[in-house]
C-alpha positions in Angstrom: 158.1 2.2 86.0 157.4 -1.5 85.3 159.5 -2.4 88.4 157.5 -0.2 90.7 156.5 -2.0 93.9 153.2 -0.2 94.4 150.2 -2.3 93.6 146.7 -1.1 92.7 144.5 -1.1 95.8 141.4 -3.0 95.1 138.1 -1.4 96.2 136.7 -3.0 99.3 133.1 -3.4 100.5 132.0 -2.0 103.9 128.5 -2.3 105.1 126.6 -1.5 108.3 122.9 -2.0 109.2 121.1 -1.5 112.5 117.5 -2.0 113.6 115.9 -1.2 117.0 112.4 -2.4 118.0 110.3 -1.7 121.1 106.8 -1.9 122.5 104.6 1.1 122.0 100.9 1.0 123.0 101.2 -2.8 123.3 102.5 -3.3 119.8 105.9 -4.0 118.4 107.2 -0.9 116.6 110.4 0.0 114.7 112.2 2.6 116.8 115.3 3.2 114.8 117.0 2.1 111.6 120.3 3.0 110.1 122.3 1.6 107.2 125.4 2.5 105.2 127.5 1.1 102.4 126.6 -2.5 101.3 124.7 -3.2 104.6 120.9 -3.0 104.3 117.9 -3.9 106.5 114.5 -4.7 104.9 111.3 -4.9 106.9 108.9 -7.2 105.1 105.2 -7.1 105.8 104.2 -9.9 108.1 100.8 -11.1 109.2 101.6 -12.0 112.8 102.5 -9.9 115.9 106.2 -10.5 115.6 108.0 -8.3 113.1 110.8 -9.5 110.8 114.1 -7.8 109.8 116.0 -9.1 106.8 119.6 -8.1 106.5 121.3 -7.9 103.2 124.9 -7.5 101.8 124.4 -5.8 98.5 128.1 -6.4 97.4 127.1 -9.9 96.5 129.6 -11.6 98.8 132.7 -11.2 101.0 136.4 -11.2 100.1 139.6 -10.1 101.8 139.4 -6.6 103.4 135.6 -6.4 103.3 133.7 -5.6 106.5 130.1 -6.2 107.4 128.2 -5.4 110.6 124.6 -6.1 111.6 123.3 -4.7 114.8 120.0 -5.5 116.6 118.5 -3.8 119.6 115.3 -4.9 121.4 113.8 -2.9 124.1 112.2 -4.6 127.1 109.4 -7.0 126.1 110.0 -6.7 122.4 110.2 -9.7 120.0 111.9 -9.9 116.6 112.8 -12.5 114.0 115.9 -11.4 112.1 117.5 -13.2 109.1 119.4 -12.6 105.9 118.1 -12.4 102.4 120.2 -15.2 101.0 123.3 -17.3 101.6 126.4 -15.3 102.3 129.2 -16.2 99.9 132.8 -16.0 101.0 135.1 -15.7 98.0 138.9 -16.2 97.5 141.3 -13.6 98.8 145.1 -13.2 98.8 144.9 -10.5 101.4 143.4 -9.8 104.8 140.4 -11.7 106.1 136.8 -10.4 105.6 135.5 -9.2 108.9 131.8 -9.9 110.0 130.2 -8.7 113.2 126.8 -9.4 114.5 125.8 -7.7 117.7 122.4 -7.9 119.5 121.2 -6.3 122.8 118.0 -8.1 124.0 116.2 -6.2 126.7 114.4 -7.6 129.8 111.8 -10.1 128.8 112.5 -9.7 125.1 113.1 -12.5 122.6 115.3 -12.6 119.5 115.3 -15.3 116.7 118.6 -14.8 114.8 118.2 -17.1 111.8 120.7 -16.1 109.1 120.9 -18.3 106.0 124.0 -20.4 105.4 127.5 -19.1 104.7 129.2 -20.8 101.6 132.9 -21.0 101.9 134.7 -21.0 98.6 138.3 -22.1 97.9 140.9 -19.7 99.4 138.3 -17.7 101.3 139.3 -16.1 104.6 136.6 -14.9 107.0 136.6 -13.9 110.6 133.1 -13.6 112.1 132.1 -12.7 115.7 128.5 -12.9 117.0 127.7 -11.4 120.4 124.2 -11.6 121.9 123.6 -9.9 125.2 120.5 -10.9 127.1 119.0 -8.9 130.0 117.0 -10.4 132.8 114.3 -12.8 131.5 115.3 -12.4 127.9 115.7 -15.3 125.5 117.2 -16.1 122.1 117.3 -18.6 119.3 120.4 -18.6 117.1 121.5 -20.7 114.1 124.8 -20.6 112.2 125.3 -22.9 109.2 128.2 -23.4 106.9 128.6 -25.1 103.5 132.0 -26.0 102.1 131.9 -25.1 98.4 129.2 -26.0 95.8 128.8 -29.8 95.7 127.0 -29.7 92.3 130.0 -27.9 90.8 132.5 -30.4 92.2 134.1 -27.8 94.5 136.1 -29.1 97.4 137.8 -26.3 99.3 141.4 -27.1 100.4 142.7 -23.8 101.7 139.7 -21.9 102.9 139.8 -20.3 106.3 137.1 -19.4 108.8 137.3 -18.3 112.4 133.8 -18.0 113.9 133.3 -16.8 117.5 129.9 -17.0 119.1 129.0 -15.6 122.5 125.7 -15.3 124.4 125.8 -13.4 127.7 123.1 -13.1 130.3 123.3 -10.0 132.6 126.8 -9.3 131.3 128.1 -12.8 132.1 129.0 -15.5 129.5 126.2 -18.0 129.3 127.2 -19.9 126.1 130.3 -19.5 124.0 132.2 -21.4 121.3 134.7 -20.8 118.5 134.8 -22.8 115.3 138.0 -22.7 113.3 138.5 -24.2 109.8 141.7 -24.0 107.8 143.7 -26.1 105.4 144.8 -28.6 108.0 141.2 -29.3 109.1 140.0 -29.6 105.4 142.9 -32.0 104.6 141.7 -34.2 107.4 138.0 -33.6 107.0 137.2 -37.4 106.9 138.4 -37.8 110.5 135.6 -38.5 112.9 137.3 -36.1 115.3 136.8 -33.3 112.8 134.1 -33.1 110.0 133.6 -36.9 109.6 133.4 -36.4 105.9 130.6 -33.8 106.1 130.4 -30.9 103.6 128.0 -28.9 105.6 127.3 -28.2 109.3 125.3 -26.1 111.6 124.8 -25.2 115.3 121.5 -24.1 116.8 121.5 -22.6 120.3 118.3 -22.0 122.2 118.6 -20.0 125.4 115.5 -19.5 127.6 114.0 -20.5 130.8 113.6 -24.3 130.7 115.1 -24.5 127.2 116.7 -27.8 128.2 113.3 -29.4 128.1 113.3 -29.1 124.3 116.2 -31.4 123.8 114.3 -34.7 124.3 111.6 -33.6 121.8 114.2 -32.7 119.2 116.0 -36.0 119.6 112.7 -37.7 118.5 112.5 -35.7 115.3 113.1 -37.7 112.1 116.5 -37.0 110.4 116.6 -35.9 106.8 118.4 -38.2 104.4 122.1 -37.1 104.3 122.0 -35.4 107.7 122.9 -36.3 111.2 122.0 -34.4 114.4 122.5 -34.5 118.1 120.8 -32.4 120.8 121.7 -31.7 124.5 120.1 -29.5 127.1 121.1 -28.2 130.5 120.4 -25.1 132.7 118.4 -23.0 130.4 120.3 -24.0 127.3 119.4 -26.3 124.4 122.2 -27.0 121.8 121.8 -28.8 118.5 124.5 -29.8 116.1 124.0 -31.0 112.6 126.3 -32.4 109.9 125.3 -33.1 106.4 126.6 -34.4 103.0 125.6 -31.1 101.4 123.7 -27.8 101.8 120.2 -29.1 100.9 119.9 -31.9 103.6 121.4 -29.5 106.1 118.9 -26.8 105.3 116.0 -29.2 105.4 117.0 -30.4 108.9 117.5 -26.9 110.2 114.0 -25.9 109.0 112.6 -29.0 110.7 114.3 -28.1 114.0 113.6 -24.4 114.0 110.0 -24.7 113.2 109.7 -27.2 116.1 111.4 -24.8 118.5 109.4 -21.7 117.3 106.1 -23.5 116.7 106.0 -21.1 113.7 107.1 -21.2 110.1 110.5 -20.0 108.9 110.9 -16.5 107.6 109.6 -16.3 104.0 113.1 -15.6 102.5 114.2 -19.1 103.7 111.5 -20.7 101.6 112.2 -18.9 98.3 
């Protein structure tokens, strides 16, 4: 019996959450909401005209074999700010990758701000994430994805963590902006290289897709940079792309807030400020 090859199957976490908003009698209304497993969606009270949806993973983090899916649907003319309750933590695994999907359908003339808080990648973590945002005619979106490599205050320096992060924004069914970030042991071993992380322990990309979005790039370049962070902005053909690297999560977060509040001309969701 002691030589049996069967191993105990560890319990895995699976979560799904979906929200749909639309215009009804000139006001933004929740049309549908569904959630299961560890995936939850909260709808905090806001004092403006744009509602907020806060997604949450109640399992407390991700490890191998877990799956998490957030889905957003906006009817024509609707607007929504969507975020996550806290940082997503990716923990060590000896098995399969944790799978994360974010899917958004943004109707004609609608606008989505997808502003999740950072992902913290711990040693031996393995995550595959895919974000797909589909924009109809005249729709627009603002997206941020940020990553922190371990906890600097705890002296953590991940060596074998793995992340594959696919991002795609389509307009009228055609790719409009896409990129894939891949981090593995080889990248982490050469993290000081200027061609890779340049010694950074945290990084983010912000993508703004809207009519004349490229005009925002010059204003963003004039923003002051928080100590410990560096940024660059470019704009072309309805796209504005900002990249940030930082020595740790705090200067990264401070710089993200500075940029997002400039682009939105509005404060961040309250969960970002807790």
